Structure formats: structure tokens, C-alpha cells
N, C-alpha and C positions, 0 to 999 in steps of 0.2 A: 647337498644340492637341493633336495626337496624343501628343506627348511628355509633356505635362502629365497626360493621361489615364493613360498607362502608369505615370507616377510615382505617381499616386494609387492605382492598382491595386497597385503594389509596396508602398506604405506600408500599405495595408489588410491585405495578406498578412502583413507583418511584425507588425502589431498583433494579428492573429488568432493567429499563431504564439506570440507572447508571452503572450496570454491563455490559450491552450491549455496552454502550458508551466506557467503559474502554477497552473492547475486540476490538472494532473497532479502537480505538486509537492505541492499540498495533499492530494491523494488518497494519495500515497505516505506523507506524514506521518501520515495517519489509519491507514493499513495498518501503519506502523511502531509506532504506539501500540497497536494491537490485538495485534500480535506481542509487544510488551513486556508487555501485560496477560496474554497466554497464558503467557509465561515465568514471570511472578510467580505466576500461578495454579498452574502446574506445581510451583513451589517449595512453595507452601502445601499442595498435595496430598501431596507427598513427606513433608512434615513432620507432617501431621495425619491424613490419610486412613488407614483400615484397610488393611493389606497386601493383602487379597483384592481390593479395588476399586481399589487404587493403579495397578496395571498397565494396566487398560483406560482409566483417566483419562489416564494419561501417553501412551498410544498415540493417543488422541483428540486431545490437545494437539499431539502431534508432527505428526499428519496435517493438522490445521488450520494449523499453523505452516508446513508445507511448501507447502500450497496458497497461503497468503498471500504467502510469499516468491516463489513462482512468478508469482502474480498481479502482484506489485509489479514484477518484471522485465519482464513483458509490457507494462505501462503505459508 
């Protein structure tokens, strides 16, 4: 009886870990997509924005990207 209970507890933990891992992987994919969008936005800014506003846009993109990469590693 005791052994079966322990085994069930273990199986539940494994299931929870797998579920959590799936959620984290999905979140990382979302973050990756946002980073990709930021990169493509930065490319568009470089090619079309006036030089005066280009720099602040690029700095903003880089900051956001750095934050997202850091967030992704923490997850």
C-alpha cells in the first residue's frame, strides 16, 4: 500500500514537471518570436526611418532585446 502511494506521488511529480517544461518551452518560443520581430523592426527602422530618430529607435530595440534574452534565460 505504502509503496503504491509513493509510486503515484512520483508519477504525479513527473507529470507536473513535463507539463511545466512544456509551458516554459512554449513561453520561450513566444519570446523568441518577439525577439525576431524586434530584429526585423530594427532592420526596417534602419532602412526607412529618418537618421535623427533612427538612433533612439535602435537603442530602444536593443534594450528590449537584451531584456527579452535575459528573461528567456531566467525561465
